[in-house]
N, C-alpha and C positions, 0 to 999 in steps of 0.2 A: 508683597514679596519683600523679605528682609535681606539686605545685602550686608555681609560681614567683611570688613576690610582687615586684611592681615598684613603685618609688616614682615619684611625680611629680617633675619637675624642681624643684630648690630645696628639696625636702623631705628632710631628713637624719635624721628621727626613726626610720626603720626600720633604721639602721645600714648603709646601702648607700653612704655617703659621696657622692662626686660621680659615681657610675656612672649613665650614661644609656643606656637601651635603647629604640631606636625600635620602632615597630610593625612595620616591615619586618623588623627583626632578630628579633622574636618570631615572625613568620610563617616566616622562614627556618629558625629553630630547630625550630619545630613540624613543618614539612615534612621536615626532615632526620630527626627522630625517627620520624615515621610511615614514611618510606621505609626507614630502618634496621630498624624492627620488622618490616615486611613482607618484607624480604630475609631476615632471620633466620628468620622463620616459614616462608618458602618453602624455605629450605635445610633446615630441620628436617623439613618435610613430604617433600621429595624423598628424603632419606636415612632417613626414618622407615619403620617396618615396614609401614605401611599401603600402601606402594607395591609391596610384593612379597609373594609367597606361593609356596611350593613345593607347595601343595595346590591342584590345578586346580579343585576345587569352590568355592574362594574367588575364582575369576576371573570375577566378575560385575561388571557396570557399577555400581560403587558410588561414592558421594561425587561424582557428576557427572563422572567421568573415564572415558575409554575404557580397556579392558584388552587386553593382548597376551598370548595364551597361546602359549608356545613349547614345542614338543616336541623334545627333544634325542635324536637317534638316532646310532648308529654308535660308541658308547662301546666302546673296546678292552678296558678293565678297569672293574670297578665299585669302584674305590678312588679315594681323593683327593677333590677338590672340582671342581665345575663352576661357573665364574664367568660370569655374564651381565652384559654392559655395554651400556647403552642410550645412544645418541648422537642428537643433534638433526639438523635439516635442513641444517646448515652443513658443507660438505665439509671445510673447514679444521679442524673440531673432531673429525672422524672419526678415532678411535684416538689422538688427541693427549692427552698427559698432562694430567690434571686437567680434561678437557673432557667427561667423562661426565655425563649427566643422572642416571643411577642405576647402581648396581652391586649385585649380590647373589651370594654364594657359598653353594652348597648341596652336600651330600654327593652323590657320584655314585651312581646307582642305576638299576636296570632300569626302562624306561618313564618316564624323568624328564620331568616337565612343570614349567615355571616360569611364573608369572604376574607380569607387570610392568604397572604402571598409570602411563602417562605423564601429564603435567599437563594435556594437552589433545589433541584430534585434530590430526593433522598428519603430516609426513614424519619418519621415524625410521630408524635403522640399528642392528643388534644384532651384537655380537661375542660368541662363546662360546669359552671356554678350558677344556680339561679338564686340570687340574693333578693328574696321577696321584699324585704323592707329597705333595701338599698343602703344598709349601714356599713357595707364594706367588709363585713365579717361573716364567717360561716357559722350558722346556728343549726346544729344537728337536728333539732326538733322541728324546725320550720323550713329551712332552705333545702334545695335539692341539688343534685349533681349528676354528671354522667361523663363518659369517656368515649373516645373513638373506639370503634368495633363493638360498642355496647357490651362489655364483659359483665358477668354477674358480680355484684358487689355484695359481699357477705359480711366480713369483719374488717373492713378497711378498704383502702384503695387497691386496685388491681396492680399486678406487676407491669412494668413497662412492656414486656413482650406481648401481653394480652391487649394492650391499648395501642400498640405501634402499628403503623401502616406505611406503605411505600407510595410516594408520589413521583411520577415522571414529569417531564417537561409539559405534557398535555394537561396536567393537573388532576385533581381527584374530587369526587363528590361524596360526602359522607352524611349519614343521618345519625344524630346522637339523641337518644331518649333520656330525658331527665328522670331520675328516681328520687323520691322523697323518703328519707329514712325515718322521720318521726311520724309518718302517716300510720295511724292505727287502722287495722283491718276490722270491719264490722263483724261481730260474732252473731251467728244465728242462735236465736233462743228457741228451745224446744217448747212446744205447746203441750 
């Protein structure tokens, strides 16, 4: 706790010279410090480990927040990482750089389930990326992806409205199927 000593006008005994700080100034500084503290605490909580778990047994309504249990299916290979990105209810934030509420990378494995705990009940959207070679970049010809509600992916990412879902205080369970875009279909040859 920091204590700021202020002097009364005309009193120069405390070494503050002629500096005058009004009560309004003190209130503004106090509000700024409180807001800054809460923003930093919220950011630390959002990106803190308590928001994520790759152990489904930990996906229980804890700390007064809902939980979203995501089962990832359709992994082509059990190598690399699976990245889950959680987005809020604003369509402009969906898949926008730096607009994720939360992100977690876990090793790809059979029967993968990831638990994410958003800050409150509401509308969210989830994007999944299977980074097969774990290089941290999306390679269209190798890596796969998917979205909440499993919308069809034709010529790019779906709009927010097709991937968004509502979660209440009791939480939500989702299954997201990973699609691989560079996967070539085998052609049948006529005999």
